[in-house]
N, C-alpha and C positions, 0 to 999 in steps of 0.2 A: 474471545472471538478469534477465529482463524480466518485468514484472508490471503488471497494470492498477491495482494498489493497493500502497501502502506495506506491507511485510511486518509481520505481528504479531510479538511477541517470540519466539514459538516458531519461526516461519519464519526470522526474522533469525538466531537462534542456529544453526539448521540450516545456513544459508548460511555463517556463520563457521566452523562445524565442517567444512563441505565445502571450506573454503578458497577460496570464491568471491572473485574480485578485484573484481567490480563488480555492483551492483544498480541497475537502471534501472526506475523506476516512474512512472506517470501521476498517479494520485489519492493524496491524503493520507488519513491516518486520519480527519480531520475530515470529508472528503468522504464517506467510507463511512458514518460515523456519521449524517450528515444523511439518508441513505436507509434507515437501519435496520440497517446491517451493523455489529454491535458487536464491538469488540475492546479489549484493554487499551490505553489511550491513552499508550503510551510510544513516542515517535518513534524511528525508526531512527537518526537522527543522535545522539540521546542514548545509545542502546544501543551505537553504534559508539564513542562517546567513553568510556563507562564500561568497555567491554570492552578499550579501547585497541587495537582492531583497525584494520586499514588497508583496510577495504572501501570502495571508491570508490562513493559514492552519487550517482546522477544522478536528480534529482527533477523533477517537473512536466513530463515529456516527454508531450506531447499531453494535458495535464491537462484542458483544456476539452472535448475529445472524450470523455475518460474519464468526466467528470462527466455528460455527456449520456447515456452508456451506463448509468451508475448510475441516473439519473433514469428512463430507459426501463425498466430492470429493476424499479425500485420501482413504477412504474405498472402493469406487467404482473403483478407479484406481488400487487398490491392488487386485481387483477381489472378494471382500467379499460382494458386494452389498451395497445398502443404507439402 
């Protein structure tokens, strides 16, 4: 699975149940939190460890670009345009 952000616990569990081999994401939970996207702050790496799953996590892929998109979304959602 490819995602702009680290999966929340529910999405990570769905990936495990679907037997996905790899999750690739750009932004981390902290990046989303900075722009007002709230989720339970349990990192995928911890869930992977606790679940003893073998999901390959590829993190920070194009993270800087993803953070810029989050910032643009925040500005737009606050009514100040992009």
